[in-house]
Each structure stands twice: as C-alpha cells, then as structure tokens.
Short mmCIF file of the C-alpha atoms (twelve columns), coordinates in Angstrom:
data_MODEL
# 
_entry.id   MODEL 
# 
loop_
_atom_site.group_PDB 
_atom_site.id 
_atom_site.type_symbol 
_atom_site.label_atom_id 
_atom_site.label_alt_id 
_atom_site.label_comp_id 
_atom_site.label_asym_id 
_atom_site.label_seq_id 
_atom_site.Cartn_x 
_atom_site.Cartn_y 
_atom_site.Cartn_z 
_atom_site.pdbx_PDB_model_num 
ATOM 1   C CA . MET A 1   -14.341 17.793  -19.675 1 
ATOM 2   C CA . THR A 2   -16.956 15.588  -17.922 1 
ATOM 3   C CA . LYS A 3   -19.000 13.032  -19.700 1 
ATOM 4   C CA . HIS A 4   -21.489 10.393  -18.606 1 
ATOM 5   C CA . VAL A 5   -20.015 6.937   -18.082 1 
ATOM 6   C CA . THR A 6   -21.942 3.797   -18.382 1 
ATOM 7   C CA . HIS A 7   -20.965 1.046   -15.818 1 
ATOM 8   C CA . PRO A 8   -20.842 -2.652  -16.471 1 
ATOM 9   C CA . SER A 9   -24.063 -4.544  -15.856 1 
ATOM 10  C CA . VAL A 10  -24.772 -5.613  -12.252 1 
ATOM 11  C CA . HIS A 11  -26.496 -8.855  -11.454 1 
ATOM 12  C CA . ALA A 12  -30.030 -8.340  -10.431 1 
ATOM 13  C CA . ASN A 13  -29.458 -9.713  -6.846  1 
ATOM 14  C CA . ASP A 14  -26.459 -7.224  -6.428  1 
ATOM 15  C CA . GLN A 15  -28.477 -4.267  -7.688  1 
ATOM 16  C CA . GLY A 16  -30.209 -3.598  -4.500  1 
ATOM 17  C CA . ASP A 17  -27.050 -3.844  -2.426  1 
ATOM 18  C CA . LEU A 18  -25.188 -1.554  -4.865  1 
ATOM 19  C CA . VAL A 19  -27.970 1.041   -4.628  1 
ATOM 20  C CA . ASP A 20  -28.043 0.859   -0.751  1 
ATOM 21  C CA . ALA A 21  -24.277 1.133   -0.702  1 
ATOM 22  C CA . ALA A 22  -24.197 4.127   -3.187  1 
ATOM 23  C CA . GLU A 23  -26.854 5.916   -0.971  1 
ATOM 24  C CA . ALA A 24  -24.929 5.242   2.209   1 
ATOM 25  C CA . PHE A 25  -21.743 6.541   0.578   1 
ATOM 26  C CA . ARG A 26  -23.553 9.680   -0.694  1 
ATOM 27  C CA . LYS A 27  -24.801 10.403  2.803   1 
ATOM 28  C CA . ARG A 28  -21.401 9.944   4.316   1 
ATOM 29  C CA . PHE A 29  -19.319 11.796  1.740   1 
ATOM 30  C CA . GLY A 30  -21.698 13.994  -0.021  1 
ATOM 31  C CA . ASP A 31  -22.847 14.556  -3.610  1 
ATOM 32  C CA . VAL A 32  -19.525 15.555  -5.147  1 
ATOM 33  C CA . PRO A 33  -17.578 12.216  -4.578  1 
ATOM 34  C CA . SER A 34  -20.678 10.354  -5.760  1 
ATOM 35  C CA . LYS A 35  -20.692 12.306  -8.947  1 
ATOM 36  C CA . ILE A 36  -17.081 11.903  -9.578  1 
ATOM 37  C CA . ILE A 37  -17.375 8.112   -9.312  1 
ATOM 38  C CA . LYS A 38  -20.172 8.155   -11.864 1 
ATOM 39  C CA . THR A 39  -19.084 10.709  -14.394 1 
ATOM 40  C CA . SER A 40  -15.465 11.836  -14.143 1 
ATOM 41  C CA . GLU A 41  -12.966 10.942  -16.811 1 
ATOM 42  C CA . ILE A 42  -10.387 10.402  -14.049 1 
ATOM 43  C CA . ARG A 43  -12.710 8.354   -11.948 1 
ATOM 44  C CA . HIS A 44  -10.317 5.437   -11.672 1 
ATOM 45  C CA . THR A 45  -7.349  7.567   -10.541 1 
ATOM 46  C CA . TRP A 46  -9.460  9.453   -8.208  1 
ATOM 47  C CA . GLY A 47  -11.293 6.379   -6.958  1 
ATOM 48  C CA . LEU A 48  -8.035  4.547   -6.150  1 
ATOM 49  C CA . SER A 49  -6.556  7.593   -4.337  1 
ATOM 50  C CA . PHE A 50  -9.861  8.124   -2.450  1 
ATOM 51  C CA . LEU A 51  -10.028 4.453   -1.303  1 
ATOM 52  C CA . ALA A 52  -6.312  4.279   -0.381  1 
ATOM 53  C CA . ASN A 53  -6.546  7.567   1.552   1 
ATOM 54  C CA . TYR A 54  -9.466  6.340   3.733   1 
ATOM 55  C CA . LEU A 55  -7.987  2.925   3.921   1 
ATOM 56  C CA . ASN A 56  -4.544  3.813   5.029   1 
ATOM 57  C CA . LEU A 57  -4.308  7.348   6.388   1 
ATOM 58  C CA . PRO A 58  -6.449  6.883   9.609   1 
ATOM 59  C CA . LEU A 59  -4.599  3.667   10.223  1 
ATOM 60  C CA . TYR A 60  -1.102  5.102   9.898   1 
ATOM 61  C CA . ARG A 61  -2.259  8.223   11.996  1 
ATOM 62  C CA . ASP A 62  -3.247  5.852   14.812  1 
ATOM 63  C CA . LEU A 63  -0.234  3.512   14.573  1 
ATOM 64  C CA . ILE A 64  2.125   6.663   14.654  1 
ATOM 65  C CA . LYS A 65  0.488   7.612   17.963  1 
ATOM 66  C CA . THR A 66  0.345   4.108   19.509  1 
ATOM 67  C CA . THR A 67  3.710   2.675   18.317  1 
ATOM 68  C CA . ASP A 68  5.774   5.837   18.121  1 
ATOM 69  C CA . LEU A 69  6.818   4.666   14.569  1 
ATOM 70  C CA . SER A 70  6.738   6.877   11.372  1 
ATOM 71  C CA . ARG A 71  5.155   5.702   8.279   1 
ATOM 72  C CA . PRO A 72  8.497   5.044   6.632   1 
ATOM 73  C CA . GLN A 73  9.503   2.993   9.657   1 
ATOM 74  C CA . ILE A 74  6.331   0.852   9.470   1 
ATOM 75  C CA . VAL A 75  6.936   0.400   5.755   1 
ATOM 76  C CA . THR A 76  10.619  -0.667  6.438   1 
ATOM 77  C CA . LEU A 77  9.492   -3.307  8.935   1 
ATOM 78  C CA . PHE A 78  6.794   -4.609  6.593   1 
ATOM 79  C CA . SER A 79  9.134   -4.870  3.696   1 
ATOM 80  C CA . LEU A 80  11.695  -6.806  5.705   1 
ATOM 81  C CA . SER A 81  9.000   -9.161  6.935   1 
ATOM 82  C CA . GLU A 82  8.190   -10.013 3.360   1 
ATOM 83  C CA . CYS A 83  11.771  -10.370 2.189   1 
ATOM 84  C CA . ASP A 84  14.557  -10.552 4.768   1 
ATOM 85  C CA . GLY A 85  17.906  -8.947  3.900   1 
ATOM 86  C CA . LEU A 86  16.721  -6.085  1.662   1 
ATOM 87  C CA . GLN A 87  18.759  -2.986  1.238   1 
ATOM 88  C CA . ALA A 88  17.362  0.480   1.784   1 
ATOM 89  C CA . SER A 89  17.271  1.225   -1.877  1 
ATOM 90  C CA . GLU A 90  15.170  -1.837  -2.468  1 
ATOM 91  C CA . ILE A 91  12.752  -0.696  0.253   1 
ATOM 92  C CA . CYS A 92  12.401  2.620   -1.567  1 
ATOM 93  C CA . LEU A 93  11.535  0.911   -4.777  1 
ATOM 94  C CA . ILE A 94  8.943   -1.463  -3.377  1 
ATOM 95  C CA . SER A 95  7.317   1.189   -1.160  1 
ATOM 96  C CA . GLY A 96  7.472   4.357   -3.335  1 
ATOM 97  C CA . GLN A 97  9.000   6.202   -0.272  1 
ATOM 98  C CA . PRO A 98  11.785  8.711   -0.827  1 
ATOM 99  C CA . LYS A 99  15.457  7.626   -0.137  1 
ATOM 100 C CA . ASN A 100 15.938  10.205  2.667   1 
ATOM 101 C CA . SER A 101 12.713  9.020   4.502   1 
ATOM 102 C CA . ILE A 102 13.872  5.297   4.341   1 
ATOM 103 C CA . SER A 103 17.426  6.204   5.289   1 
ATOM 104 C CA . ARG A 104 16.126  8.002   8.328   1 
ATOM 105 C CA . ALA A 105 13.742  5.127   9.126   1 
ATOM 106 C CA . VAL A 106 16.644  2.519   8.943   1 
ATOM 107 C CA . ILE A 107 18.817  4.653   11.376  1 
ATOM 108 C CA . ASP A 108 15.904  5.078   13.913  1 
ATOM 109 C CA . LEU A 109 14.899  1.442   13.751  1 
ATOM 110 C CA . ARG A 110 18.430  0.300   14.328  1 
ATOM 111 C CA . LYS A 111 18.698  2.617   17.365  1 
ATOM 112 C CA . ARG A 112 15.474  1.145   18.741  1 
ATOM 113 C CA . GLY A 113 16.765  -2.448  18.191  1 
ATOM 114 C CA . LEU A 114 13.984  -3.318  15.813  1 
ATOM 115 C CA . ILE A 115 16.256  -4.142  12.873  1 
ATOM 116 C CA . THR A 116 19.995  -4.959  12.382  1 
ATOM 117 C CA . GLN A 117 22.228  -4.168  9.519   1 
ATOM 118 C CA . LYS A 118 24.968  -6.472  8.075   1 
ATOM 119 C CA . ASN A 119 27.463  -6.033  5.196   1 
ATOM 120 C CA . HIS A 120 27.237  -8.243  2.241   1 
ATOM 121 C CA . SER A 121 29.805  -11.004 2.067   1 
ATOM 122 C CA . VAL A 122 31.136  -9.947  -1.320  1 
ATOM 123 C CA . ASP A 123 30.107  -6.341  -1.843  1 
ATOM 124 C CA . LYS A 124 31.040  -4.480  1.459   1 
ATOM 125 C CA . ARG A 125 29.071  -1.407  0.202   1 
ATOM 126 C CA . ALA A 126 25.866  -3.330  0.332   1 
ATOM 127 C CA . LYS A 127 24.062  -3.177  3.675   1 
ATOM 128 C CA . HIS A 128 21.478  -5.827  4.237   1 
ATOM 129 C CA . LEU A 129 18.702  -5.226  6.770   1 
ATOM 130 C CA . HIS A 130 17.075  -7.827  8.996   1 
ATOM 131 C CA . LEU A 131 14.263  -7.756  11.604  1 
ATOM 132 C CA . THR A 132 15.055  -8.463  15.204  1 
ATOM 133 C CA . GLU A 133 12.685  -10.461 17.455  1 
ATOM 134 C CA . ALA A 134 11.520  -7.198  18.934  1 
ATOM 135 C CA . GLY A 135 10.834  -5.871  15.337  1 
ATOM 136 C CA . SER A 136 8.960   -9.038  14.331  1 
ATOM 137 C CA . ALA A 137 6.800   -8.897  17.520  1 
ATOM 138 C CA . LEU A 138 5.819   -5.216  16.980  1 
ATOM 139 C CA . LEU A 139 5.224   -5.836  13.305  1 
ATOM 140 C CA . GLU A 140 2.845   -8.646  14.066  1 
ATOM 141 C CA . GLN A 141 0.707   -6.217  16.090  1 
ATOM 142 C CA . ILE A 142 0.761   -3.678  13.219  1 
ATOM 143 C CA . LEU A 143 -0.035  -6.286  10.623  1 
ATOM 144 C CA . ASN A 144 -3.092  -7.496  12.688  1 
ATOM 145 C CA . ARG A 145 -4.422  -3.914  12.366  1 
ATOM 146 C CA . PHE A 146 -3.866  -3.833  8.554   1 
ATOM 147 C CA . LEU A 147 -5.482  -7.195  8.188   1 
ATOM 148 C CA . ALA A 148 -8.597  -6.041  10.145  1 
ATOM 149 C CA . ARG A 149 -8.869  -2.856  8.046   1 
ATOM 150 C CA . GLN A 150 -8.340  -4.897  4.716   1 
ATOM 151 C CA . SER A 151 -11.122 -7.304  5.849   1 
ATOM 152 C CA . ALA A 152 -13.481 -4.514  6.604   1 
ATOM 153 C CA . MET A 153 -12.733 -2.963  3.175   1 
ATOM 154 C CA . ARG A 154 -13.273 -6.253  1.303   1 
ATOM 155 C CA . ALA A 155 -16.377 -7.509  3.334   1 
ATOM 156 C CA . ILE A 156 -18.709 -6.205  0.687   1 
ATOM 157 C CA . LEU A 157 -17.298 -8.487  -1.965  1 
ATOM 158 C CA . SER A 158 -18.236 -12.128 -2.455  1 
ATOM 159 C CA . GLU A 159 -15.658 -14.850 -2.782  1 
ATOM 160 C CA . ASP A 160 -16.100 -14.772 -6.717  1 
ATOM 161 C CA . GLU A 161 -15.699 -10.986 -6.618  1 
ATOM 162 C CA . LEU A 162 -12.583 -11.182 -4.428  1 
ATOM 163 C CA . GLU A 163 -11.002 -13.586 -6.992  1 
ATOM 164 C CA . VAL A 164 -11.817 -11.147 -9.809  1 
ATOM 165 C CA . PHE A 165 -10.505 -8.182  -7.772  1 
ATOM 166 C CA . ASP A 166 -7.205  -9.922  -6.984  1 
ATOM 167 C CA . ARG A 167 -6.723  -10.788 -10.624 1 
ATOM 168 C CA . LEU A 168 -7.464  -7.211  -11.751 1 
ATOM 169 C CA . LEU A 169 -5.345  -5.753  -9.026  1 
ATOM 170 C CA . ALA A 170 -2.332  -7.954  -10.000 1 
ATOM 171 C CA . LYS A 171 -2.982  -7.144  -13.646 1 
ATOM 172 C CA . LEU A 172 -2.826  -3.322  -12.913 1 
ATOM 173 C CA . LEU A 173 0.223   -3.714  -10.798 1 
ATOM 174 C CA . PHE A 174 2.138   -5.975  -13.251 1 
ATOM 175 C CA . ALA A 175 1.395   -3.496  -15.973 1 
ATOM 176 C CA . MET A 176 3.058   -0.592  -14.075 1 
ATOM 177 C CA . PRO A 177 6.381   -0.722  -16.012 1 
ATOM 178 C CA . SER A 178 4.484   0.306   -19.142 1 
ATOM 179 C CA . TRP A 179 3.412   3.675   -17.707 1 
ATOM 180 C CA . VAL A 180 5.304   4.440   -14.456 1 
ATOM 181 C CA . ASP A 181 8.265   6.155   -16.058 1 
ATOM 182 C CA . ASP A 182 6.484   9.407   -16.348 1 
ATOM 183 C CA . GLY A 183 8.854   11.712  -14.582 1 
ATOM 184 C CA . VAL A 184 8.824   9.822   -11.212 1 
ATOM 185 C CA . GLU A 185 12.252  8.600   -10.110 1 
ATOM 186 C CA . VAL A 186 12.290  4.849   -10.448 1 
ATOM 187 C CA . GLU A 187 15.320  2.718   -9.479  1 
ATOM 188 C CA . ARG A 188 16.075  -0.771  -10.829 1 
ATOM 189 C CA . LEU A 189 15.737  -3.556  -8.218  1 
ATOM 190 C CA . ASP A 190 19.071  -5.378  -8.369  1 
ATOM 191 C CA . THR A 191 20.202  -7.542  -5.607  1 
ATOM 192 C CA . THR A 192 23.203  -8.951  -7.335  1 
ATOM 193 C CA . PRO A 193 26.511  -7.873  -5.708  1 
ATOM 194 C CA . ARG A 194 28.660  -5.562  -7.859  1 
ATOM 195 C CA . SER A 195 32.159  -6.761  -8.647  1 
# 
C-alpha cells in the first residue's frame, strides 16, 4: 500500500537546490524512482539500496577489470588495512560477505603475494591475515578511487549536513543488533583465543 509521505521542512535557501536536484534526478532515472522516493512506504530501504548500487557497483566493476581482483578480494584488503591481523571469519562479519567467498579471496590473495597468513601464538587454529607491501600499495590505489567516489556523492552536502549525516549513519549502523537477526546468518566477532 502506497501513501503520501511528507518530508521534513527544507530551509528556503536549500529549496531551489533541492528542486533542481530532484528534476535532474527525474530526468536521469525517470519518474518511477522519483515517485518511490516521495511516496513509498519502503523508501528508506529502497533509497539506501539504490544509492549503494550506483555508488559501489560501477566502481567495483571497473576495479575488477583494472586490478584483476574480485569484490571479496578488495573487501579483504580493505578490512586488513583497517585492522591488521584479522581472521577470515571476522572479515565475513564486518563485510557481510559469505564465508566461501572470503575463503577463496584469502587463498587467491596469498598466492598473489598481497597478504600473508600467520598462526596465532596460543590458538594454532586461528589464522591471522596481514597485508604485504604489495597489498598495501595496491590498496592505496583502490582507496583513492573510493575516496573520489565518496567525495562526489557527498559534494551536495554542506559541512553542517555532513556532520548530521555522519551522526545519523552511525546511529543506524550501531542500532543494527536490534534488527539484524532476521534470518541472516550472523557470527559473533570474537578475537580472544580459545583454550
């Protein structure tokens, strides 16, 4: 069932920009997406998916061609750049990628010399992953592409709006434990060694 949704008030000086942006959006993507944004009961779910698809999919498609890396491989490199020494299961959790995809990515990245794997000093079953110099250098090029794409996406927002956006995004992300267990396999992030 579709119902009309009223949007929060927009400052007068932003009204013209918003109208212009909405018209440019309608011309690029057509009337249906514009209607969904304005009236659909699932506009937030749809809007986040739509934004993420246009933000990431063309970038990943191009990176797969230019770097000969798969998306799970790129995700693995990025995860290790943010937190060195992760295990494959932890990369699955923080990326939402399936275990088999990350396992294959780890094997391929090791073969290419982009990551190394070391046993934990206490728990020999735990395999900790680390970027190599070559992996770090390649990831830097990849991250520059993501930063450029992110900057283009955020360019419409003022500094004040970016602060609000960051706060709201963090709030949505941190609230995930309250709704994410809806049939999706979720593993507990636990880096403590087993005895």
